[in-house]
C-alpha positions as CSV (number, residue, x, y, z in Angstrom):
1,M,3.9,3.4,16.3
2,P,4.3,0.8,13.5
3,D,1.5,-1.3,12.1
4,V,1.5,-4.9,13.3
5,I,0.2,-7.8,11.1
6,L,-1.9,-10.1,13.2
7,E,-3.3,-12.5,10.6
8,V,-2.7,-13.5,7.0
9,A,-5.8,-14.9,5.3
10,G,-7.3,-15.7,8.7
11,V,-4.2,-17.5,10.1
12,P,-2.6,-15.8,13.1
13,V,1.1,-14.8,12.8
14,N,3.3,-14.2,15.8
15,S,6.7,-13.8,14.2
16,F,8.3,-12.7,10.9
17,E,8.9,-16.4,10.1
18,D,5.1,-17.0,10.5
19,L,4.4,-14.1,8.2
20,L,6.8,-15.4,5.5
21,R,5.4,-18.9,5.7
22,E,1.8,-17.8,5.3
23,V,2.6,-15.4,2.4
24,R,4.6,-18.1,0.6
25,R,1.4,-20.3,0.5
26,H,0.1,-17.9,-2.1
27,Q,1.1,-16.9,-5.6
28,V,2.0,-13.6,-7.3
29,G,-1.3,-11.9,-8.2
30,D,-3.3,-13.4,-5.3
31,R,-5.4,-11.1,-3.2
32,I,-4.8,-11.8,0.5
33,P,-6.7,-10.3,3.5
34,L,-4.4,-9.1,6.3
35,T,-5.6,-8.3,9.8
36,V,-3.6,-5.3,11.1
37,R,-3.3,-3.4,14.4
38,R,-2.5,0.3,14.2
39,G,-2.4,1.9,17.6
40,G,-5.6,0.8,19.3
41,Q,-7.4,-0.1,16.1
42,V,-7.6,-3.5,14.5
43,F,-8.8,-3.7,10.8
44,Q,-8.5,-5.7,7.6
45,V,-6.7,-4.7,4.4
46,E,-6.5,-6.6,1.2
47,V,-3.1,-6.8,-0.5
48,V,-2.2,-8.1,-3.9
49,L,1.1,-10.1,-4.0
50,A,3.7,-8.8,-6.4
51,P,7.0,-10.3,-7.4
52,F,9.9,-9.5,-5.2
53,P,12.0,-6.7,-6.8
54,G,15.0,-8.1,-8.7
55,R,13.5,-11.6,-9.2
C-alpha cells in the first residue's frame, strides 16, 4: 500500500495539483513538514526541497 500525503506544511492536499501548488510555495533548501498516511498510521516527516533533476 503506498504512502498518501495528507498535508504540506499544515495545508491539506487532496490531489496531485494541490500537492504541487503547496510545494511550489517553498524554495529549494526549505524544510517542509508533511503529514503522511501509511496503512493505518498517520505521522509527520520533514523533507528538504532539492532542485528537480536536470534543471
